[in-house]
N, C-alpha and C positions, 0 to 999 in steps of 0.2 A: 417384725412389718413393715409395709415400705410406707413412713411416715409423710413422705412427701404427697403420696396418692391421697393418703388419710387426709391429710390437710386441705388438700382441692376441692375431696369431697365432704370436708365440712364448712365448705366456701370461704377460707381464708387462707389460701396458695401462698407456698414461699418464695417471695419476692429476690431472695439472696443469690449469690450465684457466681461463679467466676466468666468473666465475659468473655465471648466465645473468642476474641485477638488473644486475651492473655491466654488463654487454655491454646490455644496454635502457636504462641511462640514460647512458651514453655514446653511443648511437645517438641516445637522443634530444637529447643536448647537442650533438651534432653538426647534427642538424636545425636547432637553433635558432639556432645559428649560422650557417649558410646558408642559413637562410628567405628570402624576398622577393630573390631571384637573389644571395644575397652582399651585399646590402646593408650589414647589420653586421660582414660580415668586412673587406671593403674598406675600413670606416671604420676598424677597427681596424689596419690593416696599413698606411693612409695617416696614420694618427696617430703610430704606432711610428714609421715608416720614412721617414713622406715622401716627396719625389721633386719633380720639376722638375713645373710645370702647375699646375691646378688638382685638388681632391679627385675621386674618382670619380664620376661621375653616372648614365653609362649603362655598363653592365658586361655583354658578351657570356660567354654559357654556352654553348658547342660541344655537342652529342650526339658520346659517345665510345664508343657503343654499335657494336661491331662481332663477329664468327664468333670465336671462340677465344682466347686471349692472344696467340698473334701476330698476329692482323687487332686486337682494342685497341691493343695498342703501337703498330701501324704509323699506327694512325687519331689517336692521341696527339701522335706526331709530326708528325704532316702538321697536325695544328692548332696545335701548337704553332710551327709555321713560318707558318701563316696569319695567328695571332693577334701576333708577330713583326710583319710587311709590314702589317698592318691600322694598328700606330701606336695599339693604344684598351685599355682596360682589361680584359683578357679573364681570368674564372675557369675553371680546368678541374678539375669534380669529380670526383674518384676517376679521377684517369689512370691508363692502365697503362703502368709504365716495363719495358727491357729491359736489363737488365745479366749482362757473363759473369762468372761463378763459376766456375774451375779448366777452365774450357775449354769449359763448359755455359751456356746462357742461363739467368738467375731473373730471375721476373718478380714488381717490387714494385708497388705502389700507397698512394701518400701518399693521406693524406684531402685535400689540393688543392694545385693550384699556378697561383699569378697571375703573369700575362703585364702588365709594366709597357708604357705610349704608347713609353717609350725602347728598350723592349727586353728590359728586366730579370726575369729567372725567379724570384719567389720562393718556396720551398718552405712551404708553412702545415701544422701539425701540430696536430690537435687531440686536447687530453686530457681526461678528465673528472676529473683530480685536482684539487684545488684553488689556488688562489693568495692563500694569504692575506696581506695586506698587501704586496702586492706581490712576494712572492716564494714559490716553491715546495720542494716536499723535494727537496734537492739528487740524490738518487738519480736520481729519477725523470725529473729535468729531465736529467740526463745520458746515462740511456737511452734520451728522446726526443731529443738531441743527435745520439748514436750511429747511430738510428736514422734522423733525419735525412741524415745525412750521404753514408748511401747512396743516400738518393735524389737528392743533389746531385751524386753521380758518376754515376748513371746520367742526366742530365741534360745533364752536360758532353757526354757523347758526341754527343746530339742536337744540342747547341749549335752542336759544331764545325761541323756542317754547314748552321748557321744562318746566312747574314747577318747581322749587328746584333742577335745573340742575345750577352746572358750571364747565366751562371745564378750569381744573387748567393749569396756565403758567410753572410750572415746569415738566419736562418731564425722564420720567425712562429708561437710556441708559445701557443695559445689552450687557457685554461684558466677552471673556473666563480671567478666572485670569491668571495672571503670565504666563505662560506657558502650563500650563495645558488647558483642556475641562471643567474645573468646574465654573460655572459662579458666577459673581460680578457685582454688579451694581453703577451706582453712580446716582445724579442728575442733569439734565440741565436746567437752566434758560433761555425760548426762548422767553421772551417779547421783545427782541431787533429785533432778525431775526422776529415775526411776527409783528411788525410795519414797517418792510422792506419790507415784501413779501404783506403787505395789500397797501402799497404805490404804490408797483411797478404794482399791480393788478389794481389799480384806474387809473393807467396813460397807459394802455395796449389802443392800437387802436383796435376796436371791429373786429371781423371777416367780418362782415357786410359790414363795412367801407372798410374793405382792398378787401373784393368780388366785391366792388362796381368799383373797380380798375381798374379789371382785363377785358382781351376781352371776349365779349359772348360766345366763343367758347373753352375758355379754359377748359383744363380740367387736373385732376392728376391722372386719372385711369393709375396702370401699366401697363395694357395691348395696350396700346394706342403707335403707334412710338415713338423711340426716337425722332425725330427732332418734335412733336405734345408737349412730354413732356419736350424738352427744352425749346422750347415756351414758355409755362406755366409758368416753373420753373424761367423763366429770365423775367418773368412779374409782380414778386413779388421780392423788394428792399431787399439785402440780407447784414449785415452786420460784414460779415468775420472775426474772430480775431481766432490765433492758439489755445484757449482756447476752442474752438468749436471741436476740435477733439475727447475731451474726454466728450462731452456731443451728439450732433447732428449726427443722421445718415447722415444727408447730408453734412456735414462737409467736405468731400474730394471733392463732387461735386462744393463745394461752394470756397474751395482752389482751385482748377484747374480752373474755372472761375475769380477767382481775379487774378491768377498769370500770365493769359493771358493776361488781362487786364494793365497788371504791377503796380496794386495798391498796395500802400504801407503798409496799412493796413495785409497784407499778413506776415509781417514780425514783426506783434505785435501790439497792441495799444498804448503803453509806445513810440514805432519808429514813429506810425503816427501824436501821439501828439507832437512828437519835432522838426516833418517836417515843421509844420504848412502851407503854402498853396499848398505846393509839395507834389501831390495825387498819383502820379506815380513813380516809379522806374527811366524809361527815364527821367522826369524831375529832380528829383534828381541828378542824373548822369552828366546832362546837366549843372547842376547849379555849381556843382563842378569841373567841366571843364571849368567853363566860360564862355558857350556859352548861356546861358538863365539866368535870374535872374537879377536882383536890388543889385550891390551889397551893397549898402546902408541897405537890409535885414540883419538881424542878422542871418538867418538861411542858408542863402546863403553864407554871409561871414566864418560862420562856415563852412560848407560844402567845403567852396575853403581852409582855413586854414588846413583842415582834409587831402585833396588832396593834398597839397602841403607836409607835414609833411610823406605822403605815399609815393610820389614820391625821397623825400631825403631819406626816412631809405631805400627805395629798390637802389637805387643810390649808398649809402654806399656801402650796402650788397654786391651790382656787384663788388665795388672797392676794400672791404677786400675777395673776392674770385681770 
């Protein structure tokens, strides 16, 4: 489904996204990195990863155009096999990869994949955040590593059916150098992120199992009435947390519903974990006020102690005034 359109139809449109300026800057930097048939990109890759043979001089850049995502994914798989058999340097610019997620194909588009003469496939991720003195923001590098790990998993499926192919567990991260627009690169090992992602994918509930629990008349068509959409969305369980606001188009809708229920998850996962069996804000306030809850419960005792300290502090401030 188109979650952005669904969120708009529900009256809670997603308000996040990359700014137009950042988008244009990122595109301009990527074009600079891939200019002249990827000459600079291949130089950086050979400089950081090395490999047998001489530095790349001639690089093949196959046309990956095809009709629809299925066609593009099939064309990418064919280009990877042809490049591996050719035993030369090949740059795949914005290939499309398919990965099964919960029983449904998801299509992924890395910035580039380079095929080495010996058959190694290397994922290249191009980001517009700077690399100052050889290092970049750790959180952004971590996000790029997790993103690249998904691409590695998708490539491994194709490599398993391609003779002589091997997917590298080290990806090339290309960023602007210092405060310029000149590209520099660093190698990131994604074995840990790949293992975590693979484990998470195997634990996902399959889409057909989720669909089997929904009412037969449930629909997520944005053209339906808001009442129908609300019923359909509410039929699917959602574990809202503030972190969702940075990644999910339906986060604002889920936050509104979570607040309406008084769910403590709206305050963060850490708060939820500390409150134990108290799952609503009303229950927390009642426990703190001594109206509900078992006094022997450590959580309830801590809340009442905190409420008493707050009352003392407010009373002391009032006396001072």
